[in-house]
C-alpha positions in Angstrom: -74.1 -18.3 2.1 -70.9 -16.6 1.1 -68.3 -16.0 3.7 -65.9 -13.1 2.9 -62.4 -14.1 3.5 -60.0 -11.5 4.9 -56.8 -11.1 3.0 -53.6 -11.9 4.9 -51.7 -8.7 5.3 -48.0 -8.6 6.1 -47.1 -6.8 9.3 -44.7 -4.5 7.5 -44.8 -3.2 3.9 -41.4 -3.3 2.3 -40.3 -1.0 -0.5 -38.0 -2.8 -2.9 -35.9 0.4 -3.4 -35.4 1.0 0.3 -34.6 -2.7 1.0 -32.1 -2.7 -1.9 -30.6 0.6 -0.6 -30.2 -0.9 2.9 -28.3 -3.8 1.5 -26.0 -1.6 -0.6 -25.4 1.1 2.0 -22.4 -0.5 3.6 -20.8 -0.6 0.1 -21.7 3.0 -0.7 -20.5 4.7 2.5 -16.7 4.3 2.2 -16.5 5.7 -1.4 -18.8 8.6 -0.5 -16.7 9.5 2.5 -13.5 9.3 0.4 -15.0 11.5 -2.3 -16.1 14.0 0.4 -12.6 14.1 1.9 -11.0 14.6 -1.5 -13.3 17.4 -2.4 -12.8 19.1 1.0 -9.0 18.9 0.7 -9.2 20.2 -2.9 -11.4 23.1 -1.7 -9.0 24.0 1.2 -6.0 24.0 -1.2 -7.8 26.2 -3.6 -8.3 28.9 -0.9 -4.5 29.1 -0.2 -2.8 32.3 -1.6 -1.4 31.8 -5.0 -3.5 28.8 -5.9 -4.1 28.6 -9.6 -6.5 25.6 -9.6 -10.1 26.6 -8.7 -12.0 24.7 -6.0 -14.8 22.3 -6.7 -17.4 24.9 -5.6 -16.1 27.4 -8.3 -16.0 24.6 -10.9 -19.6 23.6 -10.3 -20.7 27.3 -10.4 -18.9 27.9 -13.7 -20.1 24.7 -15.4 -23.6 24.5 -14.0 -25.2 25.4 -17.3 -23.1 22.7 -19.1 -24.1 20.1 -16.6 -27.9 21.0 -16.6 -28.2 21.4 -20.4 -25.7 18.9 -22.0 -27.4 18.8 -25.4 -27.6 22.5 -26.3 -26.0 23.7 -29.5 -25.8 27.4 -30.2 -23.4 26.9 -33.2 -19.7 27.1 -33.5 -17.9 26.0 -30.4 -20.8 26.9 -28.1 -22.1 23.4 -27.5 -23.2 21.4 -24.5 -21.1 19.0 -22.5 -22.5 15.9 -24.4 -21.4 17.3 -27.8 -18.0 18.1 -26.5 -17.5 14.6 -25.0 -18.9 13.1 -28.2 -16.3 15.0 -30.3 -13.5 13.8 -28.0 -14.7 10.2 -28.1 -14.8 10.4 -31.9 -11.2 11.7 -32.0 -10.1 8.8 -29.7 -11.9 6.2 -31.8 -10.5 7.5 -35.0 -7.0 7.7 -33.6 -7.2 4.2 -32.1 -8.5 2.8 -35.3 -5.7 4.4 -37.4 -3.0 3.3 -34.8 -4.4 -0.3 -35.0 -4.4 -0.3 -38.8 -0.8 1.0 -38.9 0.4 -1.2 -36.1 -1.2 -4.4 -37.5 0.0 -3.6 -41.0 3.5 -2.9 -39.8 3.5 -6.0 -37.7 2.4 -8.2 -40.6 5.0 -6.6 -42.8 7.8 -7.2 -40.3 6.6 -10.7 -39.7 6.6 -11.6 -43.4 9.6 -9.7 -44.6 12.9 -10.5 -42.7 14.7 -7.5 -44.3 12.1 -5.1 -42.9 12.4 -6.8 -39.5 16.2 -6.3 -39.5 15.9 -2.7 -40.7 13.4 -1.6 -38.1 14.7 -3.6 -35.1 17.2 -0.9 -33.9 14.3 1.6 -33.9 12.1 -0.7 -31.9 14.9 -1.5 -29.5 15.4 2.3 -28.9 11.7 3.0 -28.4 11.1 -0.1 -26.2 9.5 0.5 -22.8 11.8 1.1 -19.9 11.2 -1.7 -17.3 10.2 -0.5 -13.9 12.8 -2.7 -12.2 15.7 -0.6 -13.7 17.4 1.9 -11.3 16.0 5.4 -11.4 19.2 7.0 -12.6 19.2 4.8 -15.7 15.5 5.5 -16.4 16.2 9.3 -16.3 19.2 8.8 -18.6 17.2 6.9 -21.2 14.3 9.4 -21.1 16.8 12.3 -21.3 18.5 10.7 -24.3 15.2 10.1 -26.1 14.2 13.6 -25.5 17.5 14.9 -26.8 17.0 12.8 -30.0 13.7 14.5 -30.7 15.0 17.9 -29.9 13.6 18.5 -26.4 16.7 17.9 -24.5 17.2 21.5 -23.5 13.8 21.6 -21.8 14.9 19.1 -19.1 18.4 20.1 -18.0 21.2 22.4 -19.0 23.8 19.7 -18.3 25.9 18.0 -21.0 24.3 14.8 -22.2 25.8 11.5 -21.0 26.1 8.7 -23.5 24.1 5.8 -22.2 22.8 4.3 -25.5 21.8 0.7 -25.0 20.8 -1.3 -28.0 20.0 -5.0 -27.9 20.7 -6.3 -31.4 
């Protein structure tokens, strides 16, 4: 005679998604609250008179079609969000590749040829990054001088330029 055995059933059925969500919930709440606060502040500032930046509600309303249909292509510049992002990423990749080729080539040339190193050293010293530990007045003077050299000095101030050239040779 065969005796049918009853299967053991667990007292509660667990859904893997829900149990995973319960474990991650403490990690998700603070960023969600911060994002909500940021969007709320942005929306409030967009309602102020004279605001030129649209609020998040207006942005979503105006870009809803781009968000829902990212792959559409109606020709010309009327393309979906995916194609616009793809074009931007292509430009970034091409620019980075060209900059790397030029930078590596110039670095090898300077490393191999001492004359080129001596010739380009003043230019590198001029364009060197301003350290964050320098006083603010000196940073402004260096930036102002660099802008004056490329022809943008009048855009910053209408004051006469002070000479604060600093080369390390």
